N, C-alpha and C positions, 0 to 999 in steps of 0.2 A: 405614395411611397415614398418614405423616409429618402433624403438628397444621398444618405452613402447607401442603402440599398437598391438607388437608381444606378448610382456609377459602380457599385459589383454588380449588378446583370449588365450592364452595358461592356463591362471587362470579362466577362464568361462568355456573350456574345459575339464579340471580336476576338477572342482566345477561338474561340469554337470554330468561326470561320477562316482564321489560319490555317486552324488544323485541316480544316475541309479543302483549302487550296494547297495546302502542301502535299495531302494526299492525293488531289488529283492529278498533281506533275509526276506522278508516279505512273508507267503504264499496268496496266494487270496482271498478275503474276500467272505464268504461263501454267498450261496443264502438265502434272509430270510425267515425265515422257512414262512411265508405268500405265498411267491413265490411259495416254495417246493409243502404246501398244494394245488395248482394252477394247478399243473401237474401230482397231483393224481387224479386216475378216479378209479370208479369202471366197473369191467366188469361181465356182465351176461352171461349166456350160459344155452341153453337149448335144449333136443331133448326128444324124441315119446317114450314110452316104451307101450307094451302091456300087458294087464292088463284084463284080462279076455273078451279078445276080444274086448278093449274098447283102445284108444291110452289114455295114461294117459303124459301130460307135465312133466318131474323134472328138473326143473331150480337149476343151480349152481352159487353161486356168491364171486367173489374174487376183488382182485384186482388189478391194472395196473397203471403205469407213463409214461408219454408224454418224446420220446426223439427228435432230432431233424432229420431230417428237419420239423416237427411236425405234423406225418401224421402217427407215427409209436409210438405205444403203446406196453411196454415191461410187460410180468405178467408168471405165472407158467403154465408150462406144461396141468397138472392135472386140471386146473380151467376151461377150457375149450374141455378140452377133455372126454370121456365115456368107460368103460371098460363094453363088453357082452360076451356071452359065441361064440365062433368062427363058422361062418355059413362057409359049404364046401367051397363056392365061396369067400371067403374073402384070398386078397392077400396083402401083403405089397403093401404102397405105400406112396406117400409125405404126404396122409390124412388119409391111415390106416396103423396099423402096427399089424401083426399076432404073438402073440408071441406064442412059443412052446408047452406051459401050457393050452394050447386051449382056451385062452383070447384072444378078439381082441381091441384094443384101436383106437377110431376114434376122429375127428372131431368135435363138439359140429354142426348141420348144422346153427344153428341161433345165433350169438356173434354180442353183441351190450357192448359200453360203455357209460355209463351213468354219465357225464359230472356234475359239481358241480352248475350249475343252473338250473339241472334237466332233460336237452337235451340228449336224448340217438341217439347215431351214430354208423349205423353200422361197422363191422368191420369184415375181412378176417384173415386167418390164412397163412404167409408167411413162415413161418419155417418150414421143412420137418420135422412130424411127426417119421417117420421110423429113423431118425437119433438119435432125442431127445428123445423123448418116450419110447424109449427099456430100458432105465436105468432112475429111479426115481430121481437118482442125479443129473442128467443132466435136470433139472425138469424147463425150459422156454421156452418162445412161443413168436414171435414177430407177431403181427398182426398189417393192413394195415387198416389206417380207408380211408374212404367214403369222408372226408374231411380234411383238414388242420385244427388244434386250434391252436386259437392264443394265451393262456397260456404259458409262458416260458417253456421250454423242462429241464428235468436234466440230466447232462453230469455225462458219466461213468466214474469211477475212477479204480484205479492199486491193484492191490494186492499187491506188496511190498509195499506200504505205509501203511497197514493197522498190527497192534502190538495188543499182548494179552492187555486188558484193556481198549483200546482206547473206547473212547465214542461212541456210534450210536443216530440215531433217526430213527423209524421205522415207516412208514404212513402204516394205513390198515384201513379196513370196519370191524372192530371185532364184534361179537354181533349182529347182522344187525343194530347196527350205522348208520343213513342219510347221515352222511358226514365223511370224513375221519378222521380219529383219530392220533394222534399222541403218540407214544413209546419211552419212554428214556430203551436204551438198552447199551450194553456193550460188548465188545468181550470177548468170554471166550475163544476160540482155533480155530489154521485154519487147516482145517485138507487134506492133500492133501494126494490120495491115487490112486493107479492104481486098476482100474475098466475092466473085461473084458464087454465089450457093445453086449447084446444078436445081433448073427447076426454078428458079425464082426471078422477079422481073430486075429486083434492085440488090445491087453488091450490099455484101452485109460486114463489118467488120467484127475483125476477129483476134483476140487479144491471147499472146501464147508467150509462156514464162521458159525460158532456154535456161536450162544447169548444168553447172558443173559439179559431175561426181559419179560414182559407177550403176550403171544402168542394163537391165538383164532384162529377157523375157520371163515374165511373170511378177513384174515391177508395175507392169500396165495397169491403171484405175487407183492406183495407191495415193496417198495422201501427200502433198508439198507442202510442210507446215516452215512458217515463218517465225524464227527461233525466238526475236524481237517481241511480237504480239502473242505467239502459240496458237495461231491460226491458220487453216489453212486459206493458200493461196492459189494451188493449182491443182490439177489432177492428172498423173503422168499419164501420155501420151504414146510418144513414140523413143526409140533412144536414136540418135541421131548417127551411128556409124552400125553399120549389119550388114543383112542381105539388100540389095539393092529392089529398086521397082523392079528391074528386068527379073531378076529371080522370083518377086513377089508374084508376076504375072506368068510368069513360068511352072510354080508351083500351081496356080489356079487350074491350069491348063491340063497338068495330069491326071487329077481324078476320070475325067471324063474317058480320058485313052486309054485308061485304066479297066474302066466299065466297057470299052470297046471291043477288046479284044486282052491278049496275054501272048503280046511277042515275047518270044525267048532266045537270049543269044548266048549258046553253051550254057544252057540252064540258069541263067540269069536276066531278070526282067530289068531292061535299061529305064524305064520308067519311075519301076518303085527302086529302083536304084539312086536314081537321081532325087524323088520324091526326098529317102531316108537324108541324104547328104545336105538338101537344103535346109530339113529340118534341125541336123542336128547343129547347122551354121546359125540356125536362127536361136537355137535354145540355151546355145552356150558361147557366141561372141559376147563379151561386156563392152560395154562402150562407155567412154568415157563423158560422156554427155547425152542430157538427154533433153524432151520437152514435156510444156504439162499445157493443157487448156485451162487459162483464166478461170477464178470462180466467180467471177464477175457475171459472168453469162449465166451461168448455172445458176445462183442465186435468183435472177427476174424469173428463170423459169419454173423455180420450186415454189412460188407465191401461187401458181393456180391448183400445184397439189397438196397444197396444206401442209409442205414444211417449213422448217423453220430457218432464215437465213443467219 
């Protein structure tokens, strides 16, 4: 090669290297909000309870979001499970978990995912219930759809990229709204704790993201997206203000009481009235803070089921 050609070629290579270095200095452009919205779905789970000898359906609704390869939905475990007093033959398995306090958690037998166009697609849990439901802080579940969805999936981010005060976008279905609502939030604090999971010999590290922003029933399972990277860093688990654990326990105890008899006081069933009051408080109290399960643990669990990180 002539001297001039050699120099010119080197100049191009140097210029190309500089361009690549400059491009790498800028973070990837986050997904548009419209694309994020397409990946958010409503998760509906139902089971039957015996009320006075009659089977009555109980329906729970929450939020989920699509990840690659297009047939996996992530949501909160408590959206697709229900708790009831343990039966004598209850044994823990992939779909049932018996707690030591006499309560058994089960996956709901009917789970569907409602898409933005109104269609509903059947889904089945592929997360082992005994592994995750044992502690509410590890409150997530992967669902397998019966068909792949065309929408753009969301990508899971990393715990170390989050800093206190970072801006977040949270998607969900609060207050029974027909479409996914966008909530602006910020990182309040990152919490890492060693927690003894029931049935496990060793303590487990649990990472929880506490965010500041409106949170309401129906948001559970929604994606918490880091605005700087555009990636999901948490799955909405609980609101930090609302009905207390004591009221939760009372609500769990009411259905068996309803099945055992129909006590009436001047034509009013006090158990039914108390249940209605607790449900109204749970459904419509809006919290200014919420917690989300870190996606770091979720990413590790997704590898064996063929889902993308």
